[in-house]
C-alpha positions as CSV (number, residue, x, y, z in Angstrom):
1,M,15.3,25.1,-11.0
2,T,17.3,24.7,-7.8
3,K,20.1,22.2,-7.9
4,T,19.8,21.0,-4.3
5,M,16.9,19.9,-2.2
6,R,16.0,19.0,1.3
7,A,15.5,15.3,1.9
8,V,15.3,12.8,4.8
9,E,17.9,10.0,4.7
10,I,18.5,6.9,6.8
11,S,21.8,7.7,8.5
12,R,22.2,4.1,9.8
13,P,20.0,1.1,10.4
14,G,17.9,1.7,13.5
15,G,14.8,3.2,15.0
16,P,12.9,6.4,13.9
17,E,15.7,8.6,15.4
18,V,18.1,7.6,12.5
19,L,16.0,9.6,10.0
20,T,18.1,12.8,9.3
21,M,17.4,15.9,7.3
22,V,20.1,16.5,4.6
23,D,20.7,18.4,1.4
24,R,20.9,16.3,-1.7
25,P,21.3,17.1,-5.4
26,V,18.0,17.3,-7.3
27,P,17.8,14.1,-9.4
28,E,17.5,14.3,-13.2
29,P,14.8,12.3,-15.1
30,G,16.2,9.7,-17.5
31,H,14.5,8.1,-20.5
32,G,10.8,7.5,-19.7
33,Q,11.0,9.3,-16.4
34,V,9.5,12.4,-14.9
35,L,10.7,14.7,-12.1
36,I,8.1,15.6,-9.6
37,R,8.1,18.5,-7.1
38,V,6.7,16.7,-4.1
39,D,3.8,18.2,-2.1
40,Y,3.1,15.2,0.1
41,A,4.8,11.8,0.5
42,G,3.1,8.7,1.9
43,V,4.6,6.8,4.9
44,N,4.4,3.0,4.6
45,R,5.6,0.0,6.6
46,P,8.3,-0.8,3.9
47,D,9.8,2.6,4.7
48,A,10.2,1.5,8.4
49,L,11.6,-1.9,7.3
50,Q,14.2,-0.1,5.1
51,R,15.1,2.2,8.0
52,A,15.7,-0.8,10.2
53,G,18.0,-2.4,7.7
54,A,15.6,-5.2,6.7
55,Y,14.4,-4.1,3.3
56,A,17.2,-2.9,0.9
57,P,16.3,-0.8,-2.1
58,P,16.4,-2.6,-5.4
59,P,19.4,-2.0,-7.7
60,G,19.4,1.5,-9.2
61,A,16.7,2.9,-6.8
62,S,17.3,5.9,-4.5
63,D,18.6,5.1,-1.1
64,L,16.1,7.6,0.3
65,P,12.9,6.1,1.8
66,G,9.5,6.9,0.3
67,L,7.5,4.8,-2.2
68,E,4.7,7.1,-3.1
69,A,4.1,10.9,-3.5
70,A,1.8,13.5,-5.0
71,G,3.0,16.7,-6.6
72,E,3.6,18.6,-9.9
73,V,5.7,17.4,-12.8
74,V,8.5,19.9,-13.4
75,A,10.6,18.1,-16.0
76,T,10.3,15.1,-18.2
77,G,13.0,12.8,-19.8
78,P,13.2,11.6,-23.4
79,G,10.3,9.4,-24.6
80,V,7.7,10.7,-22.2
81,T,4.3,11.6,-23.8
82,W,2.3,11.8,-20.5
83,P,2.3,13.4,-18.0
84,A,3.5,16.8,-19.1
85,V,5.2,19.5,-17.2
86,G,2.7,21.2,-15.0
87,D,0.5,18.2,-14.6
88,K,-0.5,17.2,-11.0
89,V,0.0,13.5,-10.4
90,C,0.4,10.9,-7.7
91,A,3.0,8.2,-8.4
92,L,4.4,4.9,-7.3
93,L,8.1,5.4,-6.6
94,P,11.1,3.1,-6.6
95,G,12.3,5.1,-3.6
96,G,13.2,8.7,-2.8
97,G,9.8,10.1,-1.8
98,Y,11.1,11.8,1.4
99,A,12.5,14.7,-0.5
100,Q,11.4,17.9,-2.3
101,F,12.0,16.3,-5.7
102,V,11.8,12.7,-6.9
103,V,12.1,10.9,-10.2
104,T,10.0,7.9,-11.3
105,P,8.9,6.2,-14.5
106,A,6.1,8.2,-16.2
107,A,4.2,5.0,-16.6
108,H,3.9,4.7,-12.8
109,C,2.1,8.1,-12.5
110,L,-1.7,8.5,-12.3
111,P,-3.7,11.7,-12.4
112,V,-4.9,13.2,-9.1
113,P,-8.5,12.2,-8.9
114,Q,-11.2,14.9,-9.5
115,G,-11.8,17.0,-6.4
116,M,-9.1,15.3,-4.3
117,D,-6.3,17.3,-2.6
118,M,-2.7,16.4,-2.8
119,R,-2.6,15.3,0.8
120,A,-5.1,12.5,0.0
121,A,-3.7,11.8,-3.4
122,A,-0.3,10.9,-1.8
123,C,-2.0,8.1,0.0
124,L,-3.2,6.3,-3.2
125,P,-0.3,4.6,-5.1
126,E,1.3,2.2,-2.7
127,T,-1.9,0.7,-1.2
128,F,-3.9,0.8,-4.4
129,F,-1.2,-0.8,-6.5
130,T,-0.7,-3.5,-3.8
131,V,-4.4,-4.3,-3.3
132,W,-5.4,-4.3,-6.9
133,S,-2.5,-6.4,-8.1
134,N,-2.9,-9.0,-5.3
135,V,-6.7,-9.2,-4.6
136,F,-7.9,-8.7,-8.1
137,M,-5.1,-9.6,-10.6
138,R,-3.5,-12.4,-8.6
139,A,-6.4,-13.8,-6.5
140,G,-9.1,-13.0,-9.0
141,L,-11.7,-11.8,-6.5
142,Q,-15.2,-11.8,-8.0
143,A,-18.5,-10.1,-7.2
144,G,-20.4,-12.2,-4.6
145,E,-17.4,-13.9,-3.2
146,R,-16.4,-13.6,0.5
147,F,-13.2,-11.6,1.1
148,L,-11.3,-11.3,4.4
149,V,-8.6,-8.8,5.0
150,H,-6.5,-8.7,8.1
151,G,-5.5,-5.4,9.6
152,G,-8.6,-3.8,8.2
153,S,-7.9,-0.4,9.7
154,S,-4.5,-0.1,8.1
155,G,-3.8,1.8,4.9
156,I,-3.9,-1.5,3.0
157,G,-7.0,-2.7,4.9
158,T,-9.1,0.4,4.4
159,T,-8.2,0.4,0.7
160,A,-9.0,-3.3,0.4
161,I,-12.4,-3.0,2.1
162,Q,-13.5,-0.2,-0.1
163,L,-12.3,-1.7,-3.4
164,A,-13.7,-5.2,-2.7
165,R,-17.1,-3.8,-1.6
166,A,-17.2,-1.5,-4.7
167,K,-16.6,-4.5,-6.9
168,G,-19.4,-6.4,-5.4
169,A,-17.7,-8.8,-2.9
170,R,-18.9,-9.6,0.6
171,V,-16.2,-8.1,2.8
172,F,-15.0,-9.1,6.2
173,A,-12.0,-7.7,8.2
174,T,-10.0,-8.2,11.4
175,A,-8.8,-5.4,13.6
176,G,-7.4,-5.1,17.1
177,S,-10.0,-2.9,18.8
178,D,-13.7,-2.1,18.8
179,E,-13.0,1.4,17.5
180,K,-11.0,0.0,14.5
181,C,-13.7,-2.6,13.9
182,A,-16.3,0.1,13.7
183,V,-14.2,1.9,11.1
184,C,-14.0,-1.2,9.0
185,V,-17.8,-1.6,9.1
186,S,-18.3,2.1,8.2
187,L,-16.1,1.5,5.1
188,G,-18.3,-1.4,3.9
189,A,-17.3,-4.5,5.8
190,E,-20.2,-6.8,6.4
191,A,-18.6,-7.7,9.7
192,A,-15.3,-6.8,11.5
193,I,-13.8,-9.3,13.9
194,N,-11.8,-8.1,16.9
195,Y,-9.0,-10.6,16.9
196,R,-8.3,-10.0,20.6
197,E,-11.8,-11.3,21.5
198,A,-12.9,-13.7,18.8
199,D,-11.4,-16.4,16.5
200,F,-11.6,-15.3,12.9
201,V,-11.3,-18.9,11.7
202,E,-14.5,-19.9,13.4
203,E,-16.2,-16.6,12.4
204,M,-15.4,-17.2,8.8
205,K,-16.3,-20.9,8.9
206,A,-19.7,-20.0,10.2
207,R,-20.2,-17.9,7.1
208,G,-19.1,-20.6,4.7
209,G,-15.4,-19.7,4.6
210,A,-13.5,-17.0,2.8
211,D,-13.0,-17.2,-1.0
212,V,-10.0,-14.8,-0.8
213,I,-7.9,-13.7,2.2
214,L,-5.3,-10.9,2.1
215,D,-2.8,-11.3,4.9
216,M,0.3,-9.4,6.1
217,V,0.7,-11.2,9.4
218,G,2.3,-14.6,8.4
219,G,3.6,-16.8,11.2
220,D,0.8,-18.9,12.7
221,Y,-1.8,-17.0,10.8
222,V,-0.9,-19.0,7.6
223,A,-2.3,-22.3,8.9
224,R,-5.3,-20.5,10.4
225,N,-5.9,-18.6,7.2
226,L,-5.9,-21.9,5.2
227,A,-8.4,-23.3,7.7
228,A,-10.6,-20.2,7.3
229,L,-10.8,-20.6,3.5
230,A,-13.7,-22.0,1.6
231,D,-13.0,-24.9,-0.9
232,D,-11.1,-23.4,-3.9
233,G,-10.2,-20.4,-1.7
234,R,-7.1,-18.3,-2.3
235,L,-4.7,-16.9,0.3
236,V,-2.5,-14.0,-0.7
237,Q,0.5,-13.2,1.4
238,I,1.9,-9.6,1.1
239,A,3.9,-9.4,4.4
240,F,4.9,-11.5,7.4
241,L,4.9,-9.4,10.6
242,Q,5.0,-12.6,12.6
243,G,7.7,-14.3,10.5
244,P,8.1,-15.8,7.1
245,K,8.9,-19.4,8.0
246,V,6.0,-21.8,8.8
247,T,5.1,-25.5,8.7
248,V,2.1,-26.2,6.5
249,N,0.1,-29.3,6.1
250,L,-0.3,-29.7,2.4
251,A,-3.1,-32.3,2.5
252,P,-5.9,-29.8,3.0
253,L,-4.4,-27.6,0.3
254,M,-4.7,-30.5,-2.1
255,M,-8.0,-32.0,-0.9
256,R,-9.8,-28.6,-0.9
257,R,-8.0,-27.2,-4.0
258,L,-6.7,-24.2,-2.1
259,T,-4.2,-21.7,-3.5
260,L,-1.4,-20.1,-1.5
261,T,0.3,-17.2,-3.3
262,G,1.8,-13.8,-2.6
263,S,3.9,-11.0,-3.9
264,T,5.7,-7.8,-2.9
265,L,5.5,-4.8,-5.1
266,R,8.8,-3.0,-5.0
267,P,11.1,-5.6,-6.7
268,Q,8.7,-6.1,-9.7
269,S,9.7,-4.8,-13.1
270,E,8.9,-1.4,-14.4
271,L,6.7,-3.0,-17.0
272,A,4.7,-5.0,-14.4
273,K,4.1,-1.9,-12.4
274,A,3.1,0.0,-15.5
275,R,0.5,-2.7,-16.3
276,I,-0.9,-2.3,-12.7
277,A,-1.1,1.4,-13.2
278,A,-3.0,1.0,-16.5
279,A,-5.5,-1.3,-14.9
280,L,-6.0,1.1,-12.0
281,R,-6.6,4.0,-14.3
282,T,-9.3,1.9,-16.1
283,E,-10.9,0.0,-13.2
284,V,-10.4,2.1,-10.1
285,W,-9.8,5.8,-10.9
286,P,-13.4,6.3,-12.1
287,L,-14.5,5.2,-8.6
288,L,-12.1,7.8,-7.0
289,D,-13.2,10.5,-9.5
290,A,-16.8,9.8,-8.5
291,G,-16.1,9.9,-4.8
292,R,-17.3,6.3,-4.3
293,I,-14.1,5.4,-2.6
294,A,-11.4,7.6,-0.9
295,P,-8.3,7.1,1.2
296,V,-8.7,7.1,4.9
297,M,-6.4,9.6,6.5
298,D,-4.8,9.3,9.9
299,S,-2.3,12.2,10.2
300,D,0.3,14.3,8.5
301,F,3.7,15.4,9.7
302,P,6.2,18.0,8.3
303,L,9.1,16.4,6.4
304,G,11.4,17.3,9.2
305,E,9.4,15.3,11.6
306,A,9.7,12.0,9.6
307,A,10.9,10.3,12.8
308,A,7.6,11.2,14.5
309,A,5.7,9.8,11.6
310,H,7.5,6.5,11.8
311,A,6.9,6.3,15.5
312,R,3.2,6.8,14.8
313,L,3.3,4.1,12.1
314,E,4.9,1.6,14.5
315,D,2.9,2.3,17.6
316,G,-0.1,0.5,16.0
317,A,-2.7,3.1,17.0
318,H,-3.1,4.7,13.6
319,I,-6.2,4.2,11.4
320,G,-5.6,4.7,7.7
321,K,-2.7,6.5,6.1
322,I,0.1,8.7,7.4
323,V,1.8,11.3,5.1
324,L,4.6,13.8,5.2
325,K,4.0,17.4,4.1
326,V,6.9,18.3,1.9
327,G,5.9,21.2,-0.3
């Protein structure tokens, strides 16, 4: 086993250009952890926020960006019963994915779905953990309910559309172009709303309102989302691209029995993430194994071109997931 590895670090807060290739020591797995030789690492918006200095890693996590990866387990720490050395896994990471090797809790690993390559498997953990925990565990989406996801062509959006449809919900999405709307419909959305041309509030009201909305926009979307909900509807906030501070009229919330909730994944405890992983393995992985759902891929970049991958992420033109080829 080599003692050093190539990795991409954030040299200082800033734009994509601050991502720099460096040599780092290979980390060692501690109790309950595994060491993964990374084939591909997912690129996600939290990586860009961390790079910009707006999303610090939690205590004890690697300072390297990268919250998901797929690869081969090459070492295990004490107390690990699965996965074993040689197993191919995809994993949720506390950080450190932009590197040739990464450590993560064994309980945050999942097997690579049957017939899926490592490039696609690297796209699964961050979005599937996020969507399952928020839409199903937190908001309790049920078959037959109306579900609206904003940013339907994003990694989160394409995952949410497929999962909600597979679980029997009526799915609606917003996106910023006719091309992106067409992708949403092809994945199972009953209708996709071009937010540049139509008002999603009126569109959802005409259909009886949404029972669950998944939003990452924030700002003035919060009040509009509440207006677009059906009675007893649930709004789940997972990001706030337009800002976290809003003024909300609580009267409709009370009169219509609405729920406003939200979460972010990275700061949650190891146990909480392990419980999400266990639920995914039972409820979702059979769908992936059967090919009923699959990640939507936008592009891949070599590890040394992480800056270009971040530029692609932030230009807003991508559809689906972006990954880095590491191995």
